[in-house]
N, C-alpha and C positions, 0 to 999 in steps of 0.2 A: 730770481730768488738764488742767492749765493750758498755755499756750502756752511756757513754758521747757522743762516735761517732755517734750512731744512733740518739740521742737526737738533737745532732748538726744539721746532717744531714738532719734529717726529719723538723727542723723547717727552716733549708734554702730553703728546696723543697716546703714547704707550701709559704714562703714569694717569692719566684718566682714564683708559681703557682698562687698567690694571684695577684702580679704585673701585669701579663701577663692578668688575667681574669679581672681585675679593667679597663686597658687599651682597653678591648674589648665588655665590657657590658653596659647596659645603668644606667642611674643616681639611678634608685630604688634598681637594683641588685649591682650594684657598691658598694653603701656602705656596703652591708652585705660581700658581697665578700673581699674588703679591711680589714674590721672589722676582720671577722673570720679567714684570713690567719695572721693578725697581732696577734690575740690572739693565734693561733696556732704556730708561731714562737717563741711567747715569753714563750709560756707552754714548748716547746724545748728546750728554755735557762734556764727555772727555774729547768728542769727535768735535766739536764746536770750538773747546779751548786749545786743541792742539790748532785748529785753523787761525784763531785769532793771533797766537802765538807764533803762526807761521807768515804772520803780514796781512792776513785779511780783515776788514773791517763790515761793522754790521751796526746800522741804525736804523730805527722806524718808529711811527708815531700811530697810535690808534685811538682817535676820538671816539668818545662817548662809552668807552670800555670801563671808565671809572665813572663814578656819580661826581667828584669833587674836582676833575681835572683830564689831564689828556696823559694815557698811558703812553710813556716813551722809554726804548729801548736804545743802547748805544753800547759798542763793546771795543775795547781795546786790549793790549798786551796785558795791562794790568788786570781787565776783566777775564781774560783767557787762562791765565796762570790759574785763579781761583775756580773758575768752572771747571777746567779740565781734573783740578784737584777732587772737587767735589764729586765730580762724574766718575773718577778712579776708586773711589773709596764707595761709592753706590753699587757699582758694579762687583764689586768683592761683597759687599754687605748683602746685597739681593741674594747671588749665589749662596751664601751661609744660611740665609733665614729659611730656606728651604727644609733643610735639616732640623734647624733649630725650634721651629713652630711646628712642625709635622705633627700629628696627632698621635698619642701614645707615650712621647716623650715625658721624662719624669719631669719637665716642668710645665706641662700640660697640666692648668686646674681646672680642667670640666669645659664643658661647652659657655660659651660666651664670655670667658676669662682669661687673663694671660695674653702671652705675645702671639697666639694664636686666633683670637678673639675676632670677629668679624670687622668690629670698630679698628681696631688695631693693625689690622692688615691692611684695611683700606686706606687709612690715613699713611702707611708707610711711604708709597711710590709718591703720593701729593708731599709729603716731608720734603722730597729729594728733589723735587720739583719747583720748588720754592726756593731751596737752597743754589740752584743752579741758576734761575734766572736774578737772584739778587745782585750780584756783581754784574750785570746786564743793564740795570736800571739805568735811564738816560735822565732822570729826574727825579726832584723831592716826592713827589708824591706817589710816584711808581715805587720808588725805593721804601718807602715807611708803611706802606701795603705789604710788599713782598715780605719786608721784615718782620712784620706783626703776623703774617701768616706763617712764616717759619717759627715764631714763637709758638705760637696755636697749636701747630701740628706736631711741634717738639713735646709740648706740654701733654697732647694725649697719649702720645709713646711712652714718655714718662711713668704716667699713671698704669700702663697696661696690668701691672700686679698688683692692682691697689686691694684687691677683695683678698687676696692671699697673704700680703704682709701690711698690717697698719703702718709701719715707717714709710712704704712709699708713698702715704699720702701727705707724712711731713714733707718728706723729700719733693714730692710736687709742689706743695704750698712756698717752701723755699724760692724754686726754680721758680715758680709763677712771678711771684713778688720781685725777684731781683731782675728777672728779665724785662719786667712792665716798667720796674724805675729806670732801667736802660734806657730802655724804650722813650720813656717820657725824656729822658737826657738830650737822646738823638733827635726828637723830634723839636724838643726848645733851640737846639743847635741848628737845625736846618731850615727851620719855618724861620727865626729870626733871619739867618743868611739869606734866605729867600726874598724876605720883605723888604731887606735893604738895597737888595742891587734892582728889586724889582722882575724877577722871573724866577721860575722853579726849575728851570731846565739846567743839567752840569753846564753847559757850554757859556749860559748866562753867569753863574757863579764864577765861572776862572774869570771872567772878563771883568766884573764887577768885584772883585775880592781885593782887588789892588787901589780902589778907590775907598775902601772901608776905613776908619779910624782904629789905629791900631789897637786902642782898649778892646773895641768891639769885636774885632778879630781873633783878640787874645781868649775871650771870654765863648766864642764861638768855638774855638778848638778845644776849651777846658770841658765844655759840655760834651761835645764830641767824646773826647777821650775818655770822659766817665763812662759814656753810653756803650762805647764799642770795647772800651776795656774790661767792662762789666761782662760782657760775651766772651772778652777772650779768658775770664778768669784770672785778672791780675788781682793780686792784695792790695787791698782789703776786700774787694768786690767778688771774690773766688767760692765766697760760702755755700753757693749752690751747687759748684762743680763736684766735690766728695760726697756730695747727698745725693744728686740725682743720678750720677754714672752708675753708681752701684746698683740702685734701684731699677734702671732701666733694663729692658732684655739688651743683652749682650752687642745684638748687631746694631742695635740703637746707639747704644754706648759707643761705639765704635764711629758711628755717623755723627754725634754730637762731638766727641772727644777729636777726631782727626779730622772734619770738615767745616763742622758749624762753627767751632772757636777761632777756627782760621780767618772768618769774615769778619769776626771783629778787628785782627789785622788788615782786613781788606779796607774796614772802614777807616781806620787811622791812617793807613796809606793814602786812600781816597783825599778825605778831606785835609788832612796836613799837608802831605806833598802836593796833591795834584788840585784841589778845588780854591786851596787859600795859599798856593805857590809857595809852600817851605816855613814861612813865618819866620819869629824871633828864634834866637840860640836857647833861653831860657826853658821856652816849651820843648823843647829835646831832653836836655838835662833832666827835667821832670819824668819825661818818657824813660829816660836810661836810668834814674832811680828807682822809678817803679818796677821798671822789669829785673832791676838789680834784688830788689826784696823780694818780688814773686819767685824769682828763680832760687834762692835761698831759703825762703820759707817754707816752698813747696816741696824743695829736694829733702829740707828735714822733715817735713811730714811723713813724705813717702818712707823715708827709711827707716820711722817707728811703726807705720801702719802694719796692722797683722789681716785686714781684710784687703783681699788680693785687688778687687777691684776699686776700692777707696783709696787703695798705696797709687793704682794708675792714674786715679783723677787727680792727684797730688802731683802726679808725674808731668800731668798736662799743664797745671800751674807753672811748674818748675821749667818745661821747656818754651812755652809762650813768653816768660820771664826772659829767656837766653834771647828770643827773637825779638823782644822788644827792647833788648838794650843793644841790641845792633841796629835797630830802625832809629833808637833816640841819639848814638854816636853819630849815625849818618845823619841825621838832622843837625847834630853839631856841628858837623866839619861841612856840611852846607849852607848853612850861614855862616861859616868861615871862608867860604869860597874856596875850601878844598874839595873839588868835585871828584877827585880820583878816589879818596878813602872813602867819601859819601857813597860814591856808587859800588864801590867794592863792597862794605857794608850791607849796603840795601839788597845787593846781590845774596850775601850769606845768609842774611835774614830770611828771605824769601825761600832759599835752599833749605834753610833749617824746618821752615814750617811745611815744605813738601818732603823732607823727610822724618820729620814728626807724625804727618799724616799717614806715612807709611809703616814704620813702627808701632805708630799706636794703635793703628787699625789690626794689624798683627798681633799685638799682644792683648787687646781686649775679645779678640776671636778665641784667643787660646785660653782666657779665663773663663769664658763663655762654655768653651768646650767643657773645661773642669767640672764647670757648675751644674752642664748639664748630664754629666756622668756620676758626680757625685752629691749634689745639690749643695756643695760646700764652696765658702769663699774665704773662711777661715784658714790661715798658711797655719795657723798652730794645730789645726786639725788633719792636714793634710798629708803629705809626703809618699814615695813608694810610686808614684805615677809614672816611672820611665818604664817600667817593665810592664805596665799594663796600658798605658796611652804612650807609645813608642813615638808615634807620628806628631801628637800634639806637644809633645817634651820637646822633640827636636825642633818644632816649627818655633813654639815660645823662646827657645833658647836662639833661636836666631832674631826674634825682637827683642828679646834681654841684651844682646850682644850690640844691636844696634844704639839701644836706647840708654847702654852705661856709656857711649861715645867710645866703645873701644875698636882698633882697628880689627878687623876689614869691615866694621859695619857702617853705614850709611850716615849715623850719626856722628862719628868720625870725623867725616870731610867736612860737614858743614859748621860743626864747632870749630875743628883746625881753621877754615875761613874765616869764620867770625874773629878768633885770637891773631890770624894773621894782620887783619883790619886794625885791631884795638891795638896791637904791637907796634905795627910801623906807625903810629901815630907819630910818635915823639919826633923820630928822626924824618918824617916826612915834612912834619911841620917849622921844621928851622929852630924859630924861638918860638917854642909853643905859648900860649896863656898859660895864667896860672890855672884856669879852670881844665885845659887839656892834660896840663901835667899833674894833675892831681886827680883827675877823674880817670881817665883812661889806664892808669895802674891799677887803681882800684878796682875797674872793670874786670881786668885780666885775673886779679886775684879770685872776683866772685866766679868767674868761668870754672878757672882753675880748682876753685874748692868745691862749686858745685858738679863737676867731673868727678871727682873723687867720692864725692857722696852718693852719685846717682851709681858707681861701681859698685857700693855697698848696698846699696836698695836691690838691685837686680841678682847681685849676689845671694843675697837673701830671698827673692823671689823664688828664684831659679832653685837654688839649693835647697832651700826649706819644703820649697812646695812640690818639688818634682823627684827629687833624689832622695836616698836612703829609704827608711822603711815607712809603711803607712803608720800614720798616730791616729787611725778612726776606721773603724769598719767599714764606713760608706768607702775611704779611699783605697782601702783592700778588694773592696769589690768594683770598683772602676773598669770601665770598658772603654774601647774607643768610639770614638764621636763617627755619625753618618758620612758617608761620600761627599754629600754636598759641603758639609762643614770642614771637612778637611781638605778640599780641593780651592776652595775659599780661601782659608789658610796658606795653602800652599802659593796661591797665585797671589797673596800678600807678600809672602817671603822672596818670591820671584821678583816683584817689583823693589823691594829692599836691595836686594843682591845686584841688581840693575844700577841702582841709584848709588852703592856702592863702590863698585867696578867700574863705571864709566861714568862719573858725575861731569865731566865735560860735557856729556850728551844734550846736558840741560842748559851749558853754557851761553849758548845763543839766546835760547829765551829769556834767561835773567837779564842777560845786556840791552833785549828788547824792554822787558818790562823796566829797568832803570830807567832808558831812556824816553819815556812817557813824562818822566817830570823836569820840567827847565832847569830847576837849580839844582838838579844833580848829574845828569846826562853828562857823561865824560868818556865817550869811545865805548870801548869793549874791555872791561876789565879782566874778563874769564877767556881763556883762551887754551885750547890743546885738542888732542884725541885721547890716546891713552894715558897721557899725562896732562894733568891740570896744571895750567901755569897762568901767573898772575902779570897783567901787564904793566911796566914802569916799577913794579915792586919784586924785589929778591925774594921770590917763593914759588915755591912748584911741589906738586907731590903727585904721586904714582900709586893709586888703591890695588891697580892690578898687580905691581910689581912687589907690593907688599903682602899682600895675598899670595904670592908666588914665592917670595921668601920665607913667611911663615910656613906654608906648606912642604918648602925645602928643608928647614930646619927640625918640624917635627917628622919628617922622613928620616935624616940622619939619626935624629936620636932614638927612633924605632928600629932602623937597621942596628946602630949600635948596640944596643941593650940586646936585641935580639942573639948578635955574633956573640957577646962576650956571655951572654948568659948560658952559652952552651958547654961551656968550659967548667962551670959550676955547678956543685950538687944542688939537688931539690930534694925539697918535704914540703909538704901540704902543713897549716898551720892557721890558728885564726888570725883575722887581719891585727884586730886589738883583741888580748885576753887580760887585761892588767884589770885585776880585781875580780874576778869572775869569768868564766867561758860562754855564758849565754846571754847572747845581746840582747837587748829590750830595746822599744821604741822610746819608752822613757828614757832612756841614757841620749838620745840624739838633742842637737841644738833645735830650740822653736824657734819662731818669729820675733818672739818677745826676748829672750836670752840672745838671740844673735845681735838684737840692736842694743840691749842694755848699756853697752860700753858709750856708745854714742848718745844713748839718753844723759848718761852721766855727764858726759863733755856739755853737752846742750842743755843742761839742766837748767840755768836762768830763762833761756828763750822757750822751752818747750813744757816748763813745768809738770811733771806727770806726776799722777795722781797713784800713788801706793797704798796696796792693803797685802796684809800677812795676818791669815787666821791657822792658829796652832791650836789643833784638837789633842787633849790628853786623853789618855787610857783612864777609866773609871777607876782603877784600881788604884792609881798614884799619879800624882800630876808632875811627876819627875819624868814618867815614860810618855814619850808623845807617838800618836798613834797616826795622823798627817798634819802635813802643812799644805797651807794652799796661799800661793802667789798670785795676786793678780795687778796688772797695771794698765793704766789708763791715761793716754796722751790726749787732751783735749785740743780742739784748735783756739787757742790761745786768744789770737784775734779775733774771733767769733764770741768769745766768751767776754771781751773785755767792751768789747764796741757796739756788736748788736743789741745785748738785753736792756742798755739803756734806751738805746733809739727806738726799741720796741715800747718799752713803758713808757715813753712819751707819747708815742704815736697812740697808744691804746688810752693816755690819760687826755690827748686831746680831742679824741674819739669820742670821752666820755662828756668831756663839757661840750663841744657841738650837740651831743644829744640832747642836752638842756635847753637849745635853743627850738627843737621840736615839740611844742606844747599842743599843738594841733590847731591854733589859732590862724586863720586863714587870713586874718588882718596883718599879723605880724609877718606873714609868709608874703604878702603883697608889698609889706615898707620893706622887707630884705631886698625884694626884687626891684624895686625904685630906688634903694640905694647903691645898690650894685651896677644899675643902668648909668646913676648918675659919677658914678666913679670912673666908670667906662668911657662916657662922655667927655669929663676933664683931663684923663691921660689923653686920649685921642686929639682932643683939641689944643694940648700942651706939645705932644710930641709930633704932630703935622705942620 
């Protein structure tokens, strides 16, 4: 038994033992058991992923384990990067959950409810175990079973606080509907694929894909893209994401946003590049377009969001959109035979998925720390946390810097790499096609606009939420989080720092991932130690030197001001005293007012709903007592698309209900007609 098998089986054992232990122990011990077993399962996945990326392989079959087929597992470098990613996030989330779910916390809603309940704590390690095994599945049956188990366990975790807040049930209903609709699309794609090649193992699918008709391969890819895209949160299939993430416990939100959504990316890569062998160029044009729309729409919604966790949920849509832009561009160049750019862009996409997992884990845990201390997610009611929660503020600032793609954050590195691949497309192609000449400059513009709006988003989240003065009693009474929560956030911040300063460290692993796809493989595009160098492309960057330069510049400014200030007279005065000398929290920018100029600029896209209530004094209507301003920015895609679909589904259900009149004879006739239709279809197609 090799290291991969030992790590996976060991992690699964800890997950099962933790689930049993959490179900049988008391509240205080339960939090420790669930947290430790979750971290242990994640550590097994991390170790197995690193071993797979190091060149080890793992495959096994277990006949009789599944009732409808043979359970099979097989791991390669592509599996390794996602198993390691899930494992790393789970280690941090498990440590964090110990303090977050401990009895007596402000989020403790009593025995049997909330994130510390027996059911939720028992399901947490099982959710991590299913995510670890999904990329290791070696055939269609095993993959579908694990995918559905992942969906069901995550649904239980989303419902953790359904007794405390009715909106949790609504969010869970949306999540259940969208995730199972996506599962149906994946099921149709893989069952259709396996039925045409005569086997359900991934090895058989690779061999038989070349013999399939072009139209059938396209149908399979489109179904798979819809199914996996819904899990990745792309527009317009994203509607579950900004609903479920805010309502789930914060460590669960981190697992879902940083780990689970990336498995949608895994499915697209596995089916599109591996099993189907690359496919046609228009497939990847579709992926590129969907990624661009998702990136722009996600960041616009994040810009105007005032709920901190909802903001982070839309940020996930934005970042997964950027990842899919890289995947789509890689597929286009692979179809055109330009393997160099295809390999580079694929490596950039996987690196951004890793970086996103790092900083989104940190940000959701930071938001959970604020929620546990204040009970608030509304940025308009926060503020002043820098003096009351200094450690949480500093660590959230690290995550915000990374998510804003500013140097020296790790998000800057992967977005720079993505831009390098897109910018070098025209010179590398010589005489580019019209598609490349038009699409790639537009893609560069989308990435640039997304980066700018991302900076505004996280300046708002950090500045309004943590700086200035508290705008509510709860924010003013905030206290720092427990040690386990701070330790988990510090561990996530350390991971972001390593990825930011030494990105070349993961270069060999990214090269091995690209090498798993025959239509993409083209040497090693990423090389270097301290400096990240692009082979056969004029591009290099040293994040460590950038960091040193920024530190040196800051040091020079501080020293200069200190020496210059010694010769100037000093006097004490208020920082801002225009119009009065007593500062009040009402004078501060809120999240709504900060985003209002951007809301006006993108008014046609966002379509905000604004309401102003003016209250006059009873003595005279010319004297105003108070003015209330409210602004709501609804998800325009959701409002335009889903109510008609839901209305049609409800109408269809009512019509179908009329067929159920209680007549056994009618039911037998329906069964006979259905059987005849199946026999006719089988006879025609066989």
